[in-house]
N, C-alpha and C positions, 0 to 999 in steps of 0.2 A: 518379702519383710528383710527386714537388716538383720545381719548378722550383730552379736554380741560381743562390745567394743571393748575388749582390753586395756591394761593399765597401759602396754606400750603404744597398742593403737593410741590412745587417746596422746599420751606423751609425745610422741614421735608426728603427729599432726598439730598439736600445739606447738611443738618448737619448731616449726618449719614453718607456719606460719606466722610467730612472734620474729623470727629471722629475719624472714621475706620481709616484712614490714618495717623492722630496723634499718637493715641494709638497703633496701628501696629497691627490690630486684624487682617488686610486683608493687597496683596499686593497691590501697585499701581494698578497695573492689573486687578486685581478682584473689586477694588472699581471703576474704571474708568469704566468698561462693566457694573457695577449693578445701575452705575449713566445713563449711556446712554439708559438702559434699563426700568428704571425709568421715566427717562424726555424727552430723545431724541439726536439722534444723536452730535447735537451739545455741549452736555455737559462735563465738563472736571473740575477735581480740581478747576483751576485758575478760571472759570465760576460758581463752586458752591462756594466760597470763596465770588466773584466780588457779589453776590446775594445776600448771608448773610449779606453782608455789607452794605444793602441798608433798605433804610426804611419801605417797604412794611414786608421783613423779618424780622427786628427789632422789630417791632410793632405787630407780631403776636408771636413772641415769647415772648414777654413780655406780653400777654394776656394769654398764656398758664395757664391752675391751675396749682399749686405747685407741686402734684400728677399726673401731665401729664406723659405717656408712651406711644410710637410708635415704633411698632417693635423693643421692648428691648431697646430703648433708653429712658431715662428719661429727665425731663425738666432741670436739671443740668450738665447732659451730652451735651444737645445742648448749654447751655451755655457757656461751654466749647469749642463746636463745632465755637461758635459764638467768641470767644475769640482768637483763632487758628484762624480761617478766618478775622479776621483783621490783625492780625500778618504778614500774611502771604502775605494779598494784600500791606502792608504795606513795608515790607523788601525785597521782594523774588526778585526782578526786579534787573539785573545785573547795573543796569545805577542809583539806587536809587532812581527811580519815583513809585510815589504811584501807584497801579492795578485798583484801587476802587477810587472812588470820597465821597464813604461812610463819613459821617456825624465825624465820630469818628477814623477812618483810619489813619490821621494824628497820634494819641494820641499813637499810638502805632509805630511810628517809631524810630527803635533803632540808 
């Protein structure tokens, strides 16, 4: 049985996936497989982005010390993933609808 995932687990795994996708350090297939392995079957790049735009993920990221590092990801890189997640949720839908109701997503609308 899988352990109960914490906000920290979800936030850090989501940030790592979004960062790796954005910087092309890994293919989308590898990133997606890692997400499913870390968080479970239902997790995708889009769900990771949606999670990062939420209040609990943002609060957790803000609370991290500036010298924080986890699995090779620094707080600065996590912040970059947060920006990418907001942009993705604001602009990826072909219908122009936001994919997240996160507080700051509309600020990223192109």
